[in-house]
Backbone as ProteinMPNN parsed JSONL, in Angstrom:
{"seq_chain_A": "XXXXXXXXXXXXXXXXXXXXXXXXXXXXXXXXXXXXXXXXXXXXXXXXXXXXXXXXXXXXXXXXXXXXXXXXXXXXXXXXXXXXXXXXXXXXXXXXXXXXXXXXXXXXXXXXXXXXXXXXXXXXXXXXXXXXXXXXXXXXXXXXXXXXXXXXXXXXXXXXXXXXXXXXXXXXXXXXXXXXXXXXXXXXXXXXXXXXXXXXXXXXXXXX", "coords_chain_A": {"N_chain_A": [[1.97, -14.574, -0.344], [0.355, -11.724, -1.307], [0.564, -10.244, -4.441], [2.294, -7.163, -4.528], [2.819, -3.694, -4.911], [5.028, -3.16, -2.813], [6.824, -6.103, -3.337], [6.86, -6.391, -5.62], [8.819, -5.226, -8.589], [9.227, -1.956, -10.105], [10.354, -1.931, -12.178], [9.36, -4.144, -13.807], [6.142, -5.72, -15.08], [3.36, -7.682, -13.977], [1.163, -8.577, -16.352], [-1.414, -8.833, -17.544], [-2.497, -7.705, -20.494], [-2.474, -6.739, -23.417], [-3.624, -4.449, -25.69], [-4.189, -1.915, -28.948], [-7.268, -0.12, -29.258], [-10.527, 1.344, -29.022], [-11.426, 3.344, -26.88], [-13.848, 3.633, -24.688], [-15.538, 4.506, -22.799], [-15.99, 6.789, -20.504], [-14.669, 9.834, -19.954], [-12.445, 9.94, -22.121], [-14.627, 8.517, -24.217], [-14.262, 7.383, -27.362], [-12.293, 7.274, -28.419], [-8.865, 6.68, -29.627], [-7.059, 4.05, -28.427], [-4.359, 2.754, -26.502], [-3.844, -0.553, -24.936], [-3.189, -0.756, -21.682], [-3.251, -3.793, -19.733], [-2.937, -4.992, -16.211], [-1.912, -7.218, -14.221], [-3.889, -7.982, -10.883], [-5.692, -7.794, -8.494], [-7.201, -6.745, -5.288], [-9.958, -5.953, -4.85], [-12.463, -6.653, -5.154], [-15.177, -7.016, -7.084], [-18.008, -8.069, -7.604], [-19.299, -7.817, -9.451], [-17.544, -7.635, -11.56], [-15.921, -7.725, -14.733], [-13.67, -8.824, -15.68], [-12.658, -10.892, -13.756], [-10.342, -12.21, -14.539], [-8.602, -11.054, -14.221], [-7.489, -10.675, -11.752], [-5.769, -12.925, -9.934], [-2.961, -11.767, -9.549], [-0.422, -13.418, -9.85], [-1.11, -15.301, -11.827], [-0.428, -14.191, -14.322], [2.193, -12.929, -17.117], [5.256, -11.366, -15.914], [5.939, -8.897, -17.618], [8.178, -6.277, -18.624], [8.914, -3.233, -18.629], [9.777, -1.338, -20.473], [9.182, -2.734, -22.237], [6.744, -2.983, -22.4], [6.052, -0.166, -23.086], [7.624, -0.277, -26.069], [5.832, -1.497, -27.235], [3.632, 0.087, -27.135], [3.995, 2.537, -28.387], [4.647, 1.401, -30.947], [2.264, 0.67, -31.465], [1.428, 3.372, -33.127], [-0.382, 4.989, -31.091], [-1.187, 7.849, -29.286], [-1.888, 7.95, -26.861], [-2.316, 6.063, -24.173], [-3.592, 3.817, -21.925], [-4.073, 3.182, -18.469], [-5.133, 0.345, -17.273], [-6.773, -2.024, -15.3], [-7.832, -5.831, -13.697], [-6.693, -4.348, -10.651], [-4.599, -1.734, -11.237], [-2.854, 0.008, -8.799], [-2.498, -1.486, -6.702], [0.63, -1.272, -7.66], [4.178, 0.201, -7.821], [4.378, 2.82, -9.805], [5.484, 4.052, -11.168], [8.382, 3.826, -12.963], [6.776, 2.792, -15.26], [5.283, 4.977, -15.963], [7.664, 6.925, -16.508], [8.757, 4.994, -18.799], [7.049, 5.371, -20.644], [6.232, 7.982, -20.924], [8.642, 9.279, -22.231], [8.407, 7.359, -24.846], [6.758, 9.349, -25.516], [4.273, 9.463, -24.998], [0.794, 9.963, -24.166], [-0.376, 9.818, -20.368], [-2.979, 7.766, -19.229], [-4.757, 6.873, -16.904], [-7.007, 4.136, -14.965], [-8.516, 3.831, -11.996], [-9.805, 2.261, -9.088], [-8.551, 3.721, -6.849], [-7.638, 2.888, -4.378], [-5.388, 2.573, -2.8], [-2.654, 4.85, -2.55], [-1.35, 6.438, -5.557], [1.593, 6.318, -8.027], [3.414, 7.701, -10.335], [3.195, 9.762, -13.109], [0.768, 11.065, -14.511], [-1.155, 12.083, -17.382], [-3.799, 11.859, -16.897], [-6.957, 10.849, -14.744], [-8.379, 8.617, -14.085], [-10.56, 8.158, -11.509], [-12.698, 5.162, -9.929], [-14.91, 4.364, -8.018], [-15.347, 2.01, -5.712], [-17.288, 0.351, -3.527], [-17.132, -1.699, -2.286], [-14.144, -1.744, -1.176], [-12.854, 0.548, -0.05], [-11.725, 3.86, -1.133], [-8.058, 5.553, -1.21], [-8.089, 8.127, 0.6], [-5.91, 10.372, -0.703], [-6.368, 10.259, -3.195], [-8.161, 11.553, -4.767], [-8.055, 14.434, -5.098], [-6.334, 13.897, -6.577], [-8.059, 13.207, -8.956], [-9.086, 13.681, -12.142], [-11.36, 13.123, -13.637], [-14.157, 11.082, -12.087], [-16.213, 8.328, -12.408], [-18.925, 6.847, -11.718], [-20.002, 3.212, -11.453], [-23.258, 2.092, -11.701], [-25.179, -0.174, -10.149], [-27.145, -0.673, -8.613], [-30.137, 1.229, -7.497], [-28.977, 2.778, -5.103], [-26.827, 2.782, -5.486], [-26.582, 5.972, -6.816], [-26.899, 7.77, -4.781], [-24.781, 6.866, -3.266], [-22.612, 7.843, -4.663], [-23.018, 10.82, -5.065], [-22.127, 11.521, -2.689], [-19.208, 10.512, -2.793], [-18.749, 12.2, -4.514], [-18.485, 14.733, -3.269], [-15.675, 14.523, -2.6], [-14.421, 15.262, -4.117], [-12.263, 17.632, -6.442], [-13.449, 21.359, -8.372], [-13.077, 20.553, -11.029], [-13.323, 18.534, -12.151], [-14.625, 15.848, -13.88], [-18.075, 14.624, -13.712], [-19.025, 11.32, -14.1], [-21.946, 8.965, -14.655], [-22.501, 5.296, -15.003], [-24.017, 2.918, -16.227], [-23.737, -0.786, -14.702], [-22.834, -3.706, -16.863], [-24.585, -5.681, -17.052], [-26.274, -4.739, -16.029], [-27.921, -2.63, -17.207], [-30.443, -2.087, -18.436], [-32.183, -1.983, -16.619], [-31.047, 0.04, -14.768], [-30.171, 2.443, -16.766], [-32.25, 3.961, -17.443], [-32.635, 4.691, -14.448], [-30.361, 6.366, -14.285], [-31.037, 8.406, -16.317], [-32.796, 9.674, -15.301], [-32.153, 10.894, -12.893], [-29.876, 12.497, -13.726], [-30.863, 14.331, -15.063], [-31.791, 15.855, -12.963], [-29.338, 16.43, -11.559], [-27.565, 18.122, -13.581], [-24.898, 18.737, -13.554], [-23.607, 16.292, -13.493], [-22.477, 13.057, -16.503], [-23.547, 10.986, -18.468], [-22.615, 7.765, -19.128], [-21.173, 5.125, -21.201], [-20.451, 2.007, -21.676], [-19.177, 1.619, -24.291], [-17.901, 0.204, -26.267], [-18.595, -2.239, -25.934], [-20.928, -2.228, -27.075], [-19.826, -1.784, -29.88], [-18.656, -4.803, -29.722], [-16.0, -4.9, -29.554], [-12.147, -5.397, -27.882]], "CA_chain_A": [[1.861, -13.668, -0.362], [-0.258, -11.218, -2.032], [1.685, -9.509, -5.006], [1.919, -5.439, -4.379], [4.041, -2.762, -4.897], [6.641, -3.862, -1.963], [7.221, -7.26, -3.298], [7.335, -5.954, -7.224], [9.807, -4.712, -8.635], [8.436, -1.334, -11.025], [10.554, -2.434, -13.465], [8.33, -5.242, -14.646], [5.165, -5.982, -13.829], [1.938, -8.505, -14.234], [0.804, -7.85, -17.865], [-2.662, -10.04, -18.326], [-2.99, -8.028, -21.96], [-2.569, -4.83, -23.938], [-3.921, -4.238, -27.117], [-5.142, -0.658, -29.475], [-8.361, -0.129, -29.173], [-11.508, 2.527, -28.515], [-11.692, 3.863, -25.318], [-15.286, 2.74, -24.783], [-16.505, 4.584, -21.525], [-16.327, 8.364, -19.642], [-14.24, 11.134, -20.328], [-12.179, 9.694, -23.617], [-14.948, 7.983, -25.095], [-14.547, 7.305, -28.965], [-10.696, 8.281, -28.677], [-8.074, 5.352, -29.73], [-6.573, 4.369, -27.422], [-3.676, 1.496, -26.016], [-4.504, -0.269, -23.366], [-2.579, -1.89, -20.427], [-3.985, -4.062, -18.442], [-2.211, -4.879, -15.164], [-2.88, -7.942, -13.519], [-3.914, -8.554, -9.69], [-7.16, -6.864, -7.92], [-8.129, -6.946, -4.408], [-10.924, -5.104, -4.417], [-13.438, -7.968, -5.296], [-16.154, -6.463, -7.272], [-18.967, -8.978, -7.655], [-20.171, -7.616, -11.143], [-16.459, -7.421, -12.337], [-16.272, -8.233, -16.207], [-12.476, -9.254, -15.802], [-11.911, -11.749, -12.601], [-9.521, -13.314, -14.648], [-7.393, -10.671, -13.637], [-7.456, -11.037, -10.397], [-4.666, -13.16, -9.674], [-1.805, -11.062, -10.41], [0.41, -14.81, -10.277], [-1.584, -15.985, -13.354], [0.08, -13.125, -15.654], [3.402, -12.865, -17.383], [6.067, -10.076, -15.445], [6.956, -7.877, -18.562], [9.224, -5.062, -18.651], [8.269, -1.31, -18.911], [10.239, -0.423, -21.546], [8.876, -3.427, -23.459], [5.337, -2.065, -22.769], [5.714, 0.857, -24.231], [7.921, 0.002, -27.005], [4.746, -2.038, -28.443], [2.529, 0.534, -27.369], [4.491, 2.979, -29.657], [4.805, 0.924, -32.412], [1.144, 0.761, -32.185], [0.505, 3.758, -33.227], [-1.293, 5.652, -30.407], [-0.953, 8.946, -28.513], [-3.062, 7.75, -25.564], [-2.3, 4.867, -23.241], [-4.526, 4.267, -20.329], [-3.48, 1.962, -17.829], [-5.92, -0.166, -16.316], [-6.406, -3.667, -14.51], [-7.029, -5.228, -12.187], [-6.092, -2.404, -9.614], [-3.535, -0.966, -11.761], [-1.954, 1.123, -7.875], [-1.361, -2.155, -6.338], [2.368, -1.467, -7.994], [4.611, 1.32, -8.355], [3.93, 2.732, -11.487], [6.704, 5.827, -11.873], [8.898, 3.423, -14.068], [6.153, 2.437, -16.495], [4.823, 5.899, -16.872], [8.487, 7.585, -17.13], [8.542, 4.637, -20.081], [5.159, 5.755, -21.596], [6.855, 9.84, -21.057], [9.844, 8.871, -23.085], [8.022, 7.035, -26.017], [6.315, 10.412, -26.743], [2.814, 9.22, -24.942], [-0.111, 10.485, -22.839], [-1.052, 8.427, -20.057], [-4.23, 7.817, -17.84], [-5.12, 5.687, -15.412], [-8.267, 3.736, -14.388], [-8.162, 2.926, -10.771], [-10.328, 2.156, -8.265], [-7.795, 4.58, -5.698], [-7.357, 1.882, -3.252], [-3.671, 2.937, -2.908], [-1.989, 5.907, -2.818], [-1.5, 6.825, -6.736], [2.515, 6.429, -8.142], [3.64, 7.852, -11.17], [3.185, 10.524, -14.08], [-0.292, 11.312, -15.28], [-2.316, 13.137, -17.953], [-5.408, 12.185, -16.271], [-7.054, 10.218, -13.526], [-10.032, 8.218, -13.935], [-11.237, 7.094, -10.31], [-13.616, 4.587, -10.649], [-14.344, 4.042, -6.388], [-16.257, 0.84, -5.625], [-18.044, -0.205, -2.312], [-16.417, -3.249, -2.052], [-13.066, -1.58, -0.806], [-12.819, 2.017, 0.425], [-10.328, 4.499, -2.041], [-7.281, 6.032, -0.441], [-8.328, 9.966, 0.771], [-5.513, 10.906, -1.084], [-6.745, 9.505, -4.395], [-10.039, 12.498, -4.653], [-7.935, 15.589, -5.057], [-5.605, 13.56, -8.073], [-8.739, 12.778, -9.881], [-9.814, 14.578, -13.907], [-12.888, 11.936, -13.584], [-15.649, 10.682, -11.215], [-16.71, 7.548, -12.661], [-19.025, 5.29, -10.626], [-20.248, 2.294, -11.913], [-24.403, 1.868, -10.994], [-25.418, -1.453, -10.04], [-27.833, -0.343, -8.151], [-30.001, 2.802, -7.296], [-28.693, 2.813, -4.173], [-25.253, 3.497, -5.724], [-26.91, 7.183, -7.267], [-26.873, 8.847, -4.118], [-23.354, 6.653, -3.163], [-22.188, 8.664, -5.805], [-22.792, 11.805, -4.485], [-21.165, 11.507, -0.902], [-18.104, 10.689, -3.352], [-18.347, 13.127, -5.61], [-18.193, 16.032, -2.566], [-14.827, 14.385, -2.066], [-13.135, 15.961, -5.62], [-12.153, 19.413, -6.933], [-14.525, 21.407, -8.787], [-13.115, 20.916, -12.196], [-13.431, 16.791, -11.707], [-15.929, 15.317, -14.679], [-18.392, 12.95, -12.673], [-19.688, 10.584, -14.663], [-22.5, 7.77, -14.315], [-22.13, 4.163, -15.871], [-24.618, 1.657, -15.234], [-23.194, -1.712, -14.532], [-23.57, -4.247, -17.912], [-25.639, -6.757, -17.01], [-28.086, -4.213, -15.061], [-28.035, -0.988, -17.891], [-31.732, -1.911, -18.64], [-32.797, -1.587, -15.319], [-29.974, 1.058, -14.195], [-30.456, 3.723, -17.636], [-33.219, 5.053, -16.872], [-32.665, 5.778, -13.247], [-29.372, 7.305, -14.354], [-30.825, 9.518, -16.94], [-33.051, 11.098, -14.574], [-31.041, 11.316, -11.705], [-28.798, 13.408, -14.267], [-31.713, 15.324, -15.26], [-32.342, 16.858, -12.074], [-28.262, 17.015, -11.165], [-26.48, 17.949, -14.73], [-23.245, 18.276, -13.573], [-22.939, 14.439, -14.288], [-23.122, 12.712, -17.651], [-24.191, 9.078, -18.512], [-20.975, 6.702, -19.251], [-21.553, 3.852, -21.747], [-19.917, 1.293, -22.253], [-20.049, 1.67, -26.267], [-17.012, -0.619, -27.034], [-19.325, -3.507, -26.118], [-21.516, -1.91, -28.487], [-19.119, -2.026, -31.15], [-17.649, -5.762, -30.049], [-14.403, -4.402, -29.612], [-12.449, -5.475, -26.064]], "C_chain_A": [[1.061, -13.071, -1.486], [1.181, -10.182, -2.853], [1.679, -7.663, -5.155], [2.649, -4.37, -5.034], [5.51, -3.26, -4.191], [6.93, -5.131, -2.266], [7.415, -7.54, -5.445], [8.056, -5.425, -7.391], [9.371, -3.413, -9.51], [9.006, -1.327, -12.371], [10.176, -3.378, -14.591], [7.133, -5.477, -13.713], [3.991, -6.559, -14.729], [1.616, -8.116, -15.702], [-0.224, -9.238, -18.265], [-2.869, -9.714, -19.928], [-2.853, -7.054, -22.031], [-2.76, -5.211, -25.353], [-4.393, -2.575, -27.704], [-6.072, -1.107, -29.643], [-9.261, 1.0, -29.595], [-12.09, 2.421, -27.682], [-13.211, 3.393, -25.196], [-16.604, 3.602, -23.244], [-15.082, 6.179, -20.978], [-15.287, 9.537, -20.326], [-13.618, 10.997, -22.158], [-12.585, 9.031, -24.274], [-14.874, 8.202, -26.299], [-12.698, 7.825, -29.25], [-9.864, 6.397, -28.841], [-7.163, 5.933, -28.807], [-5.54, 2.787, -27.052], [-3.824, 1.147, -24.692], [-3.745, -1.414, -22.646], [-3.344, -2.162, -19.555], [-3.356, -4.945, -17.139], [-2.672, -6.325, -14.656], [-3.045, -7.994, -11.93], [-4.372, -7.142, -9.242], [-7.295, -7.508, -6.83], [-8.731, -6.336, -3.904], [-12.655, -6.249, -4.438], [-14.974, -7.465, -5.22], [-16.997, -7.41, -7.991], [-19.053, -9.278, -9.16], [-18.979, -7.556, -11.854], [-16.378, -8.349, -13.638], [-14.49, -8.958, -16.483], [-11.858, -10.208, -14.768], [-11.237, -12.226, -12.846], [-8.259, -12.605, -14.013], [-6.435, -10.526, -12.495], [-6.341, -11.63, -9.095], [-3.239, -12.24, -10.196], [-0.109, -12.518, -10.687], [-0.155, -15.624, -11.453], [-1.083, -15.245, -14.671], [1.575, -13.289, -15.912], [4.18, -11.172, -16.853], [6.859, -9.855, -16.688], [7.478, -6.542, -17.841], [8.505, -3.893, -18.835], [8.31, -0.957, -19.831], [9.988, -1.451, -22.777], [7.533, -3.301, -23.845], [5.111, -0.997, -23.384], [6.333, 1.203, -25.31], [6.437, -0.115, -28.119], [3.503, -0.947, -28.127], [3.229, 1.889, -28.313], [4.246, 2.557, -31.136], [3.353, 0.441, -32.821], [0.382, 1.778, -33.116], [-0.244, 4.88, -32.656], [-0.317, 6.638, -30.062], [-0.7, 8.443, -27.775], [-2.716, 7.136, -24.919], [-2.729, 4.728, -22.066], [-4.286, 2.311, -19.781], [-4.711, 1.317, -16.772], [-5.722, -1.668, -15.367], [-7.519, -4.175, -14.784], [-7.14, -3.756, -11.287], [-4.678, -2.415, -9.985], [-2.266, -0.099, -9.778], [-2.021, 0.315, -6.663], [0.54, -1.534, -6.806], [2.781, -0.353, -8.154], [4.681, 1.446, -9.861], [4.942, 3.929, -12.284], [7.863, 5.214, -13.018], [7.646, 3.048, -15.506], [5.423, 3.838, -17.186], [6.064, 6.512, -17.634], [8.446, 6.725, -18.601], [8.221, 5.138, -21.07], [5.932, 7.192, -22.124], [8.027, 9.318, -22.147], [9.729, 8.32, -24.601], [7.217, 8.552, -26.437], [4.334, 10.315, -26.187], [1.99, 9.504, -24.015], [-0.309, 9.365, -22.183], [-1.542, 8.592, -19.478], [-4.049, 6.796, -17.423], [-6.505, 5.341, -15.275], [-8.181, 2.861, -13.366], [-9.136, 3.235, -10.132], [-10.235, 3.41, -6.883], [-7.759, 3.534, -4.243], [-6.006, 2.433, -2.481], [-3.299, 3.282, -2.995], [-1.714, 5.861, -4.29], [0.317, 6.939, -6.685], [2.543, 6.59, -9.829], [3.425, 9.064, -11.53], [2.292, 10.587, -15.119], [-1.324, 12.418, -16.336], [-3.441, 12.947, -17.423], [-6.066, 11.39, -15.432], [-7.825, 9.698, -14.013], [-10.561, 7.687, -12.714], [-12.67, 6.81, -10.317], [-14.071, 3.886, -8.821], [-15.557, 2.951, -6.525], [-16.871, 0.861, -3.842], [-17.191, -0.791, -1.416], [-14.724, -2.77, -1.139], [-13.006, 0.174, -0.826], [-11.137, 3.022, -1.067], [-9.649, 5.325, -0.847], [-7.774, 7.302, -0.451], [-7.241, 10.651, -0.454], [-5.819, 11.221, -3.144], [-8.261, 11.048, -5.605], [-9.414, 13.673, -5.17], [-7.039, 15.519, -6.637], [-6.75, 13.685, -8.97], [-9.547, 13.7, -10.884], [-10.883, 13.606, -13.387], [-12.722, 11.538, -12.701], [-15.712, 9.635, -11.88], [-17.22, 6.411, -12.065], [-20.396, 4.148, -11.931], [-21.774, 1.825, -11.142], [-24.645, 0.688, -11.51], [-26.708, -1.896, -9.576], [-28.895, 0.616, -7.861], [-29.461, 3.368, -6.223], [-27.242, 3.637, -4.173], [-25.733, 5.215, -6.382], [-26.208, 7.618, -6.057], [-25.163, 8.359, -3.299], [-22.5, 7.312, -3.882], [-22.254, 9.656, -5.394], [-22.577, 12.331, -3.385], [-19.759, 11.388, -2.007], [-17.894, 11.479, -4.492], [-18.426, 14.903, -4.691], [-16.791, 15.777, -2.265], [-13.405, 15.204, -3.308], [-12.888, 17.177, -5.764], [-13.271, 19.492, -8.24], [-14.67, 21.191, -9.891], [-13.252, 19.476, -12.421], [-14.828, 16.577, -12.816], [-16.009, 14.316, -13.625], [-19.611, 12.985, -13.934], [-20.74, 9.187, -14.193], [-22.556, 6.516, -15.53], [-22.735, 3.115, -15.327], [-24.027, 0.618, -15.622], [-23.815, -2.567, -15.537], [-24.703, -5.063, -18.521], [-26.95, -5.649, -16.689], [-28.436, -2.752, -16.308], [-29.422, -1.107, -18.205], [-32.446, -1.321, -17.434], [-32.343, 0.167, -14.587], [-30.65, 2.599, -15.239], [-31.086, 4.212, -17.014], [-33.609, 5.364, -15.66], [-31.309, 6.788, -13.538], [-30.003, 8.551, -15.043], [-31.902, 10.596, -16.486], [-32.439, 11.264, -13.543], [-29.822, 12.142, -12.531], [-29.363, 14.57, -14.96], [-31.84, 16.491, -14.349], [-30.402, 16.866, -11.318], [-26.807, 17.083, -12.646], [-25.081, 18.065, -14.941], [-22.384, 16.935, -14.222], [-23.251, 14.511, -15.732], [-23.397, 11.686, -17.265], [-22.343, 8.995, -19.361], [-21.655, 5.402, -19.482], [-20.636, 3.07, -22.339], [-19.835, 1.025, -23.774], [-18.925, 0.705, -26.61], [-17.616, -2.288, -26.955], [-20.431, -3.729, -27.098], [-21.095, -2.874, -29.621], [-18.242, -3.65, -31.121], [-16.384, -5.941, -29.938], [-14.186, -4.65, -28.075], [-12.229, -3.647, -25.737]], "O_chain_A": [[0.989, -13.689, -2.548], [2.187, -9.666, -2.367], [0.959, -7.101, -5.98], [3.087, -4.783, -6.108], [6.589, -3.587, -4.687], [7.472, -5.62, -1.275], [7.866, -8.428, -6.167], [8.417, -4.782, -6.405], [8.588, -4.072, -10.195], [8.477, -0.915, -13.403], [10.5, -3.42, -15.777], [6.977, -5.483, -12.492], [3.677, -6.14, -15.843], [2.047, -7.007, -16.018], [0.019, -10.233, -18.948], [-3.215, -10.592, -20.719], [-2.982, -6.256, -21.102], [-2.175, -6.083, -25.996], [-4.996, -1.928, -26.848], [-6.202, -2.25, -30.081], [-8.844, 1.682, -30.531], [-13.066, 1.7, -27.475], [-13.488, 2.51, -26.007], [-17.77, 3.393, -22.909], [-13.87, 6.347, -21.113], [-15.548, 9.914, -21.468], [-14.06, 11.613, -23.127], [-11.84, 8.53, -25.115], [-15.393, 9.264, -26.644], [-12.183, 8.547, -30.104], [-10.224, 5.333, -28.336], [-6.711, 7.025, -28.462], [-6.066, 1.721, -27.373], [-3.91, 1.843, -23.68], [-3.699, -2.61, -22.932], [-3.982, -1.442, -18.786], [-3.48, -6.101, -17.543], [-3.881, -6.552, -14.708], [-1.891, -8.082, -11.512], [-3.92, -6.007, -9.393], [-7.501, -8.719, -6.907], [-8.541, -5.955, -2.749], [-13.613, -6.304, -3.667], [-15.747, -7.399, -4.265], [-16.649, -7.58, -9.159], [-18.956, -10.303, -9.835], [-19.22, -7.391, -13.049], [-16.713, -9.533, -13.61], [-14.258, -9.56, -17.531], [-10.641, -10.386, -14.816], [-10.819, -13.002, -11.988], [-7.274, -13.132, -13.496], [-5.225, -10.351, -12.351], [-6.107, -11.193, -7.968], [-2.749, -12.297, -11.324], [0.853, -12.44, -11.451], [0.465, -16.58, -11.918], [-1.298, -15.634, -15.819], [2.251, -13.762, -14.998], [3.789, -10.085, -17.278], [7.974, -10.314, -16.935], [7.173, -6.018, -16.77], [7.355, -3.89, -19.273], [7.402, -0.338, -20.385], [10.364, -1.256, -23.933], [7.068, -3.404, -24.98], [4.154, -0.8, -24.133], [6.165, 2.306, -25.83], [6.051, 0.534, -29.091], [2.463, -1.059, -28.777], [2.433, 2.083, -29.231], [3.811, 3.165, -32.114], [3.059, -0.019, -33.924], [-0.676, 1.564, -33.708], [-0.749, 5.712, -33.41], [0.891, 6.588, -30.293], [0.483, 8.191, -27.547], [-2.35, 8.094, -24.24], [-2.324, 5.437, -21.144], [-4.301, 1.161, -20.22], [-5.056, 1.812, -15.699], [-4.686, -2.158, -14.918], [-8.297, -3.702, -15.612], [-7.558, -2.603, -11.401], [-3.761, -2.914, -9.334], [-1.074, 0.19, -9.876], [-1.749, 0.863, -5.594], [1.451, -1.529, -5.978], [1.966, 0.426, -8.649], [4.916, 0.645, -10.766], [5.049, 4.406, -13.413], [8.252, 5.983, -13.897], [8.001, 3.149, -16.68], [5.077, 3.957, -18.361], [6.024, 6.714, -18.848], [8.172, 7.39, -19.6], [8.81, 5.354, -22.129], [6.178, 7.483, -23.294], [7.423, 8.85, -23.113], [10.556, 8.602, -25.468], [7.102, 8.837, -27.629], [3.399, 10.875, -26.76], [2.4, 9.314, -22.87], [-0.424, 8.247, -22.685], [-1.225, 9.509, -18.72], [-3.197, 5.931, -17.622], [-7.296, 6.264, -15.468], [-7.922, 1.659, -13.427], [-9.607, 4.357, -10.32], [-11.147, 3.872, -6.198], [-7.94, 3.984, -3.112], [-6.104, 2.604, -1.266], [-2.593, 2.777, -3.868], [-1.919, 4.666, -4.506], [0.769, 7.475, -5.673], [1.892, 5.843, -10.559], [3.378, 9.846, -10.58], [2.567, 10.335, -16.292], [-2.044, 13.335, -15.94], [-4.222, 13.898, -17.432], [-5.06, 10.736, -15.155], [-8.341, 10.5, -14.792], [-11.107, 6.594, -12.866], [-13.598, 7.585, -10.548], [-13.447, 2.883, -8.476], [-16.508, 3.054, -7.3], [-16.524, 1.832, -3.171], [-16.724, -0.538, -0.306], [-14.24, -3.672, -0.455], [-13.171, 0.808, -1.868], [-10.056, 2.656, -1.526], [-10.238, 5.713, 0.161], [-7.954, 7.753, -1.582], [-7.775, 11.495, -1.173], [-5.509, 12.108, -3.939], [-8.833, 11.125, -6.692], [-10.225, 14.245, -5.899], [-6.957, 16.387, -7.506], [-6.469, 14.372, -9.951], [-10.513, 14.368, -10.515], [-10.919, 13.698, -12.16], [-11.616, 11.418, -12.173], [-14.665, 9.825, -12.499], [-16.625, 5.358, -11.837], [-21.223, 4.433, -12.797], [-21.657, 1.236, -10.068], [-24.513, 0.324, -12.679], [-27.303, -2.938, -9.853], [-28.179, 1.579, -8.138], [-29.404, 4.597, -6.279], [-26.73, 4.51, -3.472], [-24.667, 5.828, -6.336], [-25.004, 7.857, -6.146], [-24.434, 9.235, -2.834], [-21.348, 7.217, -3.457], [-21.091, 9.866, -5.047], [-22.809, 13.507, -3.105], [-19.158, 12.462, -2.0], [-16.958, 11.38, -5.286], [-18.424, 15.981, -5.287], [-16.319, 16.704, -1.608], [-12.207, 15.487, -3.28], [-13.486, 17.907, -4.975], [-13.789, 18.58, -8.884], [-15.787, 21.347, -10.384], [-13.307, 19.474, -13.651], [-15.912, 17.103, -12.563], [-15.216, 13.621, -12.99], [-20.428, 13.762, -14.426], [-20.262, 8.4, -13.375], [-22.638, 6.76, -16.734], [-22.365, 2.465, -14.349], [-23.628, 0.643, -16.787], [-25.046, -2.572, -15.551], [-25.342, -5.171, -19.567], [-28.139, -5.721, -16.997], [-29.313, -1.947, -15.995], [-29.869, 0.036, -18.306], [-33.157, -0.316, -17.413], [-33.045, 1.065, -14.123], [-31.327, 3.516, -14.772], [-30.764, 4.903, -16.048], [-34.59, 6.076, -15.448], [-31.273, 7.905, -13.021], [-29.705, 9.662, -14.604], [-32.047, 11.755, -16.876], [-32.167, 12.464, -13.505], [-28.811, 12.404, -11.879], [-28.727, 15.54, -15.371], [-31.955, 17.676, -14.661], [-30.397, 17.552, -10.296], [-25.726, 16.503, -12.746], [-24.331, 17.75, -15.865], [-21.381, 16.66, -14.88], [-23.91, 15.394, -16.282], [-23.524, 11.31, -16.099], [-21.471, 9.727, -19.83], [-22.342, 4.73, -18.714], [-20.064, 3.369, -23.387], [-20.523, 0.154, -24.305], [-19.229, 0.275, -27.723], [-17.252, -3.245, -27.638], [-20.805, -4.735, -27.7], [-21.505, -3.933, -30.096], [-17.426, -3.932, -31.998], [-15.749, -6.967, -30.181], [-15.012, -4.455, -27.183], [-12.346, -3.206, -24.593]]}, "name": "protein", "num_of_chains": 1, "seq": "XXXXXXXXXXXXXXXXXXXXXXXXXXXXXXXXXXXXXXXXXXXXXXXXXXXXXXXXXXXXXXXXXXXXXXXXXXXXXXXXXXXXXXXXXXXXXXXXXXXXXXXXXXXXXXXXXXXXXXXXXXXXXXXXXXXXXXXXXXXXXXXXXXXXXXXXXXXXXXXXXXXXXXXXXXXXXXXXXXXXXXXXXXXXXXXXXXXXXXXXXXXXXXXX"}
């Protein structure tokens, strides 16, 4: 049976890794942030650079209170919950634990299931491989589309039609296609200046 919010307690979740680093992408690029990477994903992006996160059963169950304690102990102010695909799970207790520690909560998600929990910032990164749940668009503070092929630029426009007017829009070249896609992204943004470039600067800095 797949691991989902229906058969996992919200008090303990499969944790692939957690670490303190610099957010390398999107709106909070350059900010110090503590990452909580949950295991489990059923989206199946062919270019995913953390495919080892896909199997939730391969990662230990860790209590949300312990995750929040580790995050607080790092000295961070900002926690980013990512995956895998974190919205597979009920995240209410996790965000409650983080908030109880006085931490700001960000999530990065493809939005394929309804969002749970209390979030200060929602980064929606939709994927062609599995459509986002319609409810996620109005909750997104940031839309970050990964461009693997030139057709993804037109697809990004269709996704942006669904978000609120205040949503920040980013195009990010897929890492292995950066040299090919970045010139196309630059030309696109010059013609569509509401969009911005997101680069995975943590990879340039050789940090997680």
